[in-house]
N, C-alpha and C positions, 0 to 999 in steps of 0.2 A: 889358367893364369894362377900364378902364385900369390898367396895372400901375405901381406906385410903385417907386422904386429899392430900397427896403428891405423890400418884401413883395410877395407875389403876390396880387392881388385875385381872389377867387372867391366864389361864393354859398354861404352856410351853408344847410343843409337842415333844421336842427332835429331831425335824427336823430343821436343821440350816436355811434353806430358809424360812420356815413358821415362825419360831420363830423370825427371823430378821424382816420379814414383820409385825408380831404382835407387836414387840417392837416399830416400827415406828408408827403403828396405835395407840398404847397406848400413845405415846408421843404427837401425834396430838390431841387426845381426851383430854389429860391433858391441852394442850394449849387452847383448847376450854373452859374449865372450868374457866380459868382466863382471857379470852379475853374480850376486850371492845366490845360493841354492833357493832361498826363500822367495826370490824375485822371479825365478824362471817361469813359473806357470803364468804369472801376469804378463810377462814378456811374450810368451807363446800366444796368449789371448790377443795381445796387441798386434802381433805378427799376423795372426789369422784374420783379424779385422782389416789390416792393411792389404793382405792378399785379396780379400773379397772386393774391396773398393778398387784396387789396382787392376785386378782381372776384369772387373766390369767396365772400367774405362778403356782398357785395351780391346775388349770384345766389341764395344761400341765403335771404336776406330776401325776395327776389322770389318764390321757390318757396314759402316758408312762408306768405306773405300772398296767394298766388294772383294776382300782378300780371299782368294780361292782356297788356301788350306786352313781357313778359319775353323772348320770342324775338328781338325787335328789339334790345333793350338788350344781351342776351347776344351777339348777332352783332356789335354795335359793340365790345364788349369783345374778342372774338376778332380783329376787324380791327386794333385797337390793339396787341394782343400780337404779331400778325404784322408790323405796321409796325415795332414796336420791335425785333423779331428781325432784320428786314431792315436796319435802321439799324446794329445791332450787327455784322452781316456786313460791311456797307460799311466800318465803322470798322476792323474787323480787317483789311480789305484796304487800309487806309491813308486812307480818306476821312474825315479828322478834321473838315473844314469841314462836311460833311453832319451829322456827329454833333453838333457844337456848335450848328448851326442847329436840329436836332431838339430838343435839350435846353434851348435858351434862347428859341426862338421857337415852333416847331411844337407841342411837347408842352404848354407852358404855355397856349397859345391853345386847344388841344383840351381840356385840363383845365378851364379856365374855362367853356367852352361846354358841356361834358358835365355839369359840376356844376350849372349853371343850368337845364339842360333835363332830360335823362334821369334824373339822380340826384335832382333836385328832385321830379320826378313819382313816382319810386320812393318817396322819403321821405314824400311827401304821402299816397300810397296806403297805405303801411305804417302811418302814424299813424292813419288812419281805420279801419284793420282791427284795430289792436292796443289799442284803448281799452277 
């Protein structure tokens, strides 16, 4: 999906919990686009905390509904958390360009793809099981 200048495009899943988390993530990523360099590391820390909580809620939903590909989805969450930690380490070592690219290009791209694929599948499975 193409991003507009004033919002981040991503797929809605029709799962209230997931969509609320996604709206918060999109808002954080939009703040990153307009942030001063001095604010970027704090925003990354905020995004990392969001990811931790968001992923925990999704994983609880997957567990509760017996989502068969949960191990794959959970592994992707762990990969993104490690990626985020690696970016934080690089930024603390002075690589602000890498941090800005992560927050304004890489993370938004990952988020849109993940929402449209893994999270959509999770939401659809949960909806079918929670009727």
